[in-house]
C-alpha positions as CSV (number, residue, x, y, z in Angstrom):
1,M,31.8,63.8,-139.3
2,A,34.6,65.9,-140.6
3,A,36.1,64.9,-143.9
4,G,39.1,62.7,-143.6
5,F,38.3,61.2,-140.3
6,A,38.2,57.3,-140.1
7,P,35.3,55.6,-138.3
8,I,36.0,54.9,-134.6
9,V,34.5,51.4,-135.0
10,E,34.0,49.3,-138.2
11,L,32.7,45.9,-138.5
12,V,33.0,44.4,-142.1
13,D,30.9,41.4,-142.9
14,V,31.5,39.9,-139.4
15,S,30.0,36.5,-138.4
16,K,30.1,34.4,-135.3
17,S,28.7,31.0,-134.3
18,Y,28.5,29.2,-130.9
19,D,28.1,25.4,-131.3
20,T,25.3,25.2,-133.9
21,K,23.9,28.7,-132.9
22,K,24.6,31.4,-135.6
23,A,24.8,34.4,-133.3
24,V,25.9,37.1,-135.9
25,R,25.4,36.7,-139.7
26,G,27.6,39.0,-141.9
27,V,27.1,42.2,-139.9
28,S,28.6,45.4,-141.3
29,L,28.4,48.8,-139.5
30,R,30.4,52.1,-139.1
31,I,30.5,54.3,-135.9
32,E,31.7,57.8,-136.4
33,P,33.5,60.0,-134.0
34,G,31.4,62.2,-131.7
35,T,28.2,60.3,-132.4
36,M,25.9,58.1,-130.2
37,F,25.1,54.8,-132.0
38,G,22.4,52.4,-131.0
39,L,22.8,48.7,-131.5
40,L,19.1,47.7,-131.3
41,G,17.1,44.6,-131.2
42,P,15.4,42.2,-128.8
43,N,17.1,39.9,-126.4
44,G,19.0,37.2,-128.3
45,S,19.3,39.1,-131.5
46,G,23.1,39.2,-131.6
47,K,23.9,42.6,-130.1
48,T,26.2,41.4,-127.3
49,S,28.0,39.0,-129.5
50,S,28.7,42.0,-131.9
51,I,29.9,44.1,-129.0
52,R,32.2,41.2,-127.7
53,M,33.9,41.1,-131.1
54,M,34.3,44.8,-131.2
55,I,36.5,44.7,-128.2
56,G,38.3,41.4,-128.5
57,I,36.5,39.2,-126.0
58,T,35.7,36.8,-128.9
59,V,37.2,36.6,-132.3
60,P,34.9,36.6,-135.4
61,D,34.7,33.5,-137.5
62,S,34.9,35.6,-140.6
63,G,35.0,39.3,-141.4
64,E,37.1,42.2,-140.0
65,V,37.0,44.4,-136.9
66,R,38.7,47.9,-137.1
67,L,39.1,50.3,-134.2
68,F,40.2,53.9,-134.7
69,G,40.8,53.3,-138.4
70,Q,43.1,50.3,-137.9
71,P,42.7,46.5,-137.7
72,F,41.9,45.4,-134.2
73,T,44.7,45.2,-131.7
74,R,44.6,44.9,-128.0
75,A,46.5,48.0,-127.6
76,A,43.7,50.0,-128.9
77,L,41.5,48.9,-125.9
78,K,43.4,51.6,-123.8
79,R,41.1,54.1,-125.6
80,V,38.0,52.1,-124.9
81,G,35.5,52.0,-121.9
82,Y,33.3,49.1,-121.6
83,L,30.2,48.5,-119.4
84,P,29.2,44.8,-119.9
85,E,25.7,43.5,-119.6
86,E,26.7,41.2,-116.9
87,R,28.2,43.3,-114.1
88,G,31.5,42.3,-112.6
89,L,32.3,44.1,-109.3
90,Y,34.1,42.8,-106.3
91,K,31.4,42.3,-103.7
92,K,33.6,42.6,-100.6
93,M,35.6,45.6,-101.7
94,K,34.6,49.1,-100.7
95,V,33.4,51.3,-103.6
96,L,36.2,53.9,-103.5
97,D,38.9,51.2,-103.1
98,Q,37.4,49.2,-106.1
99,L,37.2,52.3,-108.3
100,V,40.9,53.1,-107.6
101,F,41.9,49.5,-108.3
102,L,40.0,49.5,-111.6
103,G,41.4,52.8,-112.6
104,Q,44.9,51.4,-112.0
105,L,44.1,48.6,-114.2
106,H,43.6,51.1,-116.9
107,G,47.0,52.7,-116.3
108,L,46.1,55.5,-113.9
109,S,48.1,56.3,-110.8
110,A,46.3,55.7,-107.4
111,R,46.0,59.4,-106.8
112,T,44.6,60.2,-110.3
113,A,42.2,57.3,-110.0
114,E,41.0,58.4,-106.5
115,T,40.5,62.0,-107.6
116,R,38.5,61.0,-110.7
117,A,36.5,58.4,-108.8
118,Q,35.5,61.0,-106.2
119,G,34.4,63.5,-108.9
120,W,32.4,60.9,-110.7
121,C,30.7,59.7,-107.5
122,E,29.6,63.3,-106.8
123,R,28.4,63.6,-110.4
124,M,26.4,60.3,-110.2
125,E,25.1,61.3,-106.8
126,I,26.5,58.2,-104.9
127,T,29.1,59.9,-102.6
128,E,27.4,58.2,-99.6
129,A,28.2,54.7,-101.1
130,M,32.0,55.3,-101.4
131,P,33.0,53.8,-98.0
132,K,30.5,50.9,-98.3
133,K,31.1,47.4,-99.6
134,T,29.5,46.6,-103.0
135,E,27.4,43.8,-101.6
136,E,25.6,46.3,-99.4
137,L,24.3,48.4,-102.3
138,S,21.3,48.0,-104.5
139,K,21.7,46.6,-108.1
140,G,21.0,50.2,-109.5
141,M,23.8,51.7,-107.3
142,Q,26.3,48.8,-108.4
143,Q,25.3,49.7,-112.0
144,K,26.3,53.3,-111.5
145,I,29.6,52.3,-109.9
146,Q,30.5,50.1,-113.0
147,F,29.4,52.9,-115.2
148,I,32.0,55.1,-113.5
149,A,34.6,52.5,-113.6
150,S,34.3,52.4,-117.4
151,L,34.9,56.1,-117.7
152,L,37.9,56.7,-115.3
153,H,40.6,56.4,-117.9
154,E,38.7,59.0,-120.1
155,P,38.2,56.7,-123.1
156,E,37.5,58.0,-126.6
157,L,35.1,55.2,-127.3
158,I,32.5,54.2,-124.8
159,I,30.6,50.9,-125.3
160,M,27.6,50.0,-123.1
161,D,25.6,46.8,-123.1
162,E,22.1,47.4,-121.9
163,P,23.2,50.3,-119.6
164,F,19.7,51.2,-118.5
165,S,18.7,47.8,-117.3
166,G,17.5,47.9,-113.7
167,L,17.7,51.6,-113.3
168,D,14.7,53.5,-111.9
169,P,13.5,56.6,-114.0
170,V,15.4,59.1,-112.0
171,N,18.8,57.3,-112.3
172,G,18.0,56.4,-115.9
173,K,17.6,60.0,-116.8
174,L,20.9,60.8,-114.9
175,L,22.6,58.2,-117.0
176,Q,21.1,59.5,-120.2
177,D,22.1,63.2,-119.5
178,T,25.7,62.0,-118.8
179,L,25.9,60.1,-122.0
180,V,24.7,63.3,-123.9
181,E,27.3,65.4,-122.2
182,L,30.0,62.8,-123.1
183,R,28.9,62.9,-126.7
184,A,29.0,66.8,-126.7
185,A,32.6,66.4,-125.5
186,G,33.5,64.5,-128.5
187,K,33.2,60.9,-127.3
188,A,31.9,58.1,-129.5
189,I,29.3,56.2,-127.7
190,V,27.8,52.7,-128.6
191,F,25.1,51.2,-126.5
192,S,22.9,48.2,-127.0
193,T,19.4,48.1,-125.9
194,H,16.1,46.4,-126.6
195,R,14.4,49.7,-125.4
196,M,14.0,51.4,-128.7
197,D,12.3,54.4,-127.2
198,Q,15.5,55.3,-125.4
199,A,17.5,54.9,-128.6
200,E,15.1,57.0,-130.6
201,K,15.7,59.9,-128.2
202,L,19.5,59.6,-127.8
203,C,21.1,58.1,-131.0
204,D,22.4,59.9,-134.0
205,S,22.7,56.5,-135.9
206,M,21.6,53.0,-135.4
207,A,21.6,49.4,-136.6
208,L,18.6,47.2,-136.1
209,I,19.5,43.5,-135.6
210,S,17.2,40.5,-135.8
211,R,18.4,36.8,-135.6
212,G,22.0,38.0,-136.0
213,E,21.5,40.1,-139.2
214,V,21.2,43.9,-139.7
215,V,17.8,44.5,-141.0
216,L,17.9,48.3,-141.0
217,S,20.7,50.8,-140.4
218,G,21.8,54.4,-140.9
219,A,21.3,57.9,-139.5
220,M,18.3,58.0,-137.2
221,R,16.5,60.8,-139.1
222,E,17.2,59.1,-142.5
223,V,15.9,55.7,-141.3
224,K,12.6,57.3,-139.9
225,G,12.3,59.4,-143.0
226,L,11.9,56.2,-145.1
227,Y,8.5,55.7,-143.5
228,P,5.3,57.8,-144.1
229,R,3.9,59.9,-141.3
230,N,0.8,57.7,-141.0
231,R,0.2,57.6,-137.2
232,V,-2.1,60.0,-135.6
233,E,-2.6,60.5,-131.9
234,V,-5.9,62.1,-130.8
235,L,-7.1,63.3,-127.4
236,F,-10.8,64.0,-127.5
237,E,-14.1,64.4,-125.6
238,G,-17.4,63.3,-126.8
239,D,-18.6,61.4,-130.0
240,D,-16.0,58.8,-131.1
241,S,-17.8,57.7,-134.2
242,F,-15.2,59.5,-136.3
243,L,-12.8,56.6,-135.4
244,R,-14.7,54.5,-138.0
245,H,-13.5,56.9,-140.8
246,P,-12.6,54.8,-144.0
247,S,-9.1,56.3,-143.9
248,I,-8.2,54.4,-140.8
249,A,-6.4,51.1,-141.1
250,E,-6.0,50.4,-137.3
251,V,-7.2,52.2,-134.2
252,T,-6.9,51.7,-130.4
253,N,-9.2,54.0,-128.2
254,Y,-8.1,54.3,-124.6
255,S,-11.2,56.2,-123.5
256,G,-10.6,59.4,-125.3
257,H,-7.0,58.9,-126.2
258,A,-6.9,57.2,-129.6
259,E,-3.8,55.8,-131.4
260,I,-4.5,55.6,-135.2
261,R,-2.7,54.1,-138.1
262,L,-3.8,55.5,-141.4
263,K,-4.0,53.5,-144.6
264,T,-1.0,54.0,-146.8
265,V,-1.3,53.3,-150.6
266,D,2.0,52.8,-152.6
267,G,4.1,54.3,-149.8
268,V,2.4,57.8,-150.3
269,E,2.0,59.7,-146.9
270,P,-1.7,59.8,-146.2
271,D,-3.6,63.0,-145.5
272,A,-4.9,63.2,-142.0
273,Q,-7.1,66.3,-142.6
274,P,-10.2,64.5,-143.6
275,L,-10.2,62.5,-140.4
276,L,-9.9,65.8,-138.4
277,A,-12.7,67.4,-140.4
278,E,-14.9,64.4,-139.7
279,A,-14.3,64.6,-136.0
280,V,-15.0,68.3,-135.8
281,G,-18.1,67.8,-138.1
282,R,-19.6,65.4,-135.6
283,G,-19.1,67.9,-132.7
284,T,-16.2,66.0,-131.1
285,R,-14.0,68.2,-128.9
286,I,-10.5,67.8,-130.1
287,L,-7.9,68.5,-127.3
288,R,-4.9,67.3,-129.3
289,F,-4.5,66.0,-132.8
290,E,-0.9,65.1,-133.8
291,V,0.3,63.4,-137.0
292,K,3.4,61.2,-136.2
293,E,6.0,59.1,-137.8
294,P,6.1,55.5,-136.7
295,T,8.2,54.6,-133.7
296,L,11.3,52.5,-133.9
297,E,9.5,49.7,-132.3
298,E,6.8,49.8,-134.9
299,I,9.3,49.9,-137.7
300,F,11.1,46.8,-136.3
301,I,7.9,44.9,-136.1
302,E,7.2,45.9,-139.7
303,K,10.7,44.9,-140.8
304,V,10.8,41.4,-139.1
305,G,7.0,40.6,-139.1
306,S,4.5,40.1,-136.3
307,G,6.3,36.9,-135.1
308,G,9.8,38.4,-135.1
309,L,10.0,39.5,-131.4
310,E,8.7,36.1,-130.1
311,Q,10.9,34.1,-132.5
312,V,14.2,35.8,-131.5
313,E,13.4,35.2,-127.8
314,T,12.7,31.5,-128.5
315,D,16.0,31.3,-130.5
316,R,17.8,32.9,-127.4
317,R,16.3,30.4,-125.0
318,T,17.2,27.5,-127.2
319,A,20.8,28.7,-127.5
320,V,21.1,29.1,-123.7
321,T,19.7,25.6,-123.0
322,R,22.2,24.1,-125.4
323,G,25.0,25.8,-123.7
324,A,25.8,28.5,-126.3
325,V,27.2,31.9,-125.1
326,H,24.4,34.4,-124.8
327,A,24.2,36.5,-128.0
C-alpha cells in the first residue's frame, strides 16, 4: 500500500451478540486498497456477522467500523458492492430486466445499467440467460447473476460472502479469474469462505476466525512464514519401508503417494534430506519429492485444536435452533 493511504475497511475491537450467542468477540482488522482479503473460518465462526457490520446491515454492540478512512456512514455504501451468502433475486423477473433494475437502485441510468449488464453477461458467459426468468435458471447461474449485480455500479470495495458456494469447477475458475482482474484494476476485495485452499491461492492478506475471535491474521506470506516447512509429499514406486524413518511424525500413504509431516523440535525447520537418502538407499524409485509449508487448513487445525472445526459447527447449530441470526 502506498504511504498515506487509509485502509478501505477497518474494524476496531468490534463485538456482536444475538440473544445469548456471542457471534463476534473483539474483532480488529484492516483491509488495504488494491488487495484481496480473505475472512476465513468454518461455518458459524463469525464471518458473516463481521461482514454485516462492515456494511451496516447490523450495528456492533461495541467497537468501531470505518470505511474509506472515515467512520461508517450509509453514504459510503455507494462505493461498495455486496454479494450476500443468501441470494436475493426476483424469481419472476427476466435476467436483463432484473440487472437493469438493480443497477438503477445503485444510481445508474437505465441505459448505462443495460449496457454494463450486457457486457458482464458476455464476460460471465451467460448471454443466453438474459431473456429468461430467474426461476428457470440453475443455482450456479443465479449466483453469477447476483455477482454481476454487485459490480454494475463499479464499486471500489467488493465484499463477497461465500462467493464460490454451489459453483462447479469451471464457473468457480471463471469467478476467481474475474476477481483477480478486479484486484489488478485497483479494487479492494473481501471474501469470506470456509474453503481455505481458495483463499491460499487468491488472497494477499487474511484473518482466521474461530468462535467469533481472530486467531491469526496478517499478510498471507507472513502468516505462512511463521510455520516451518515440515510437510513432504512423495510420489514413489517400490519399497515403502522408508516411511518408517525416525524423522517422521505422521504419514499417510495412498499407494505410492505419501503425505508426511516431519518432527519439529523447538520450532526449527526439519531437514528432509535424510528421509530422501533413506528412500534412495533402499532402492525406492522417487518420482517426486517436495518439501512444503503447511496449508492454511492445517494451520487452522493447529491453532484451534483438533476439535475446533466440530465445535464451531455445533455452536452454529445451537444458535440457529435458538433463533439467533446465522453468524
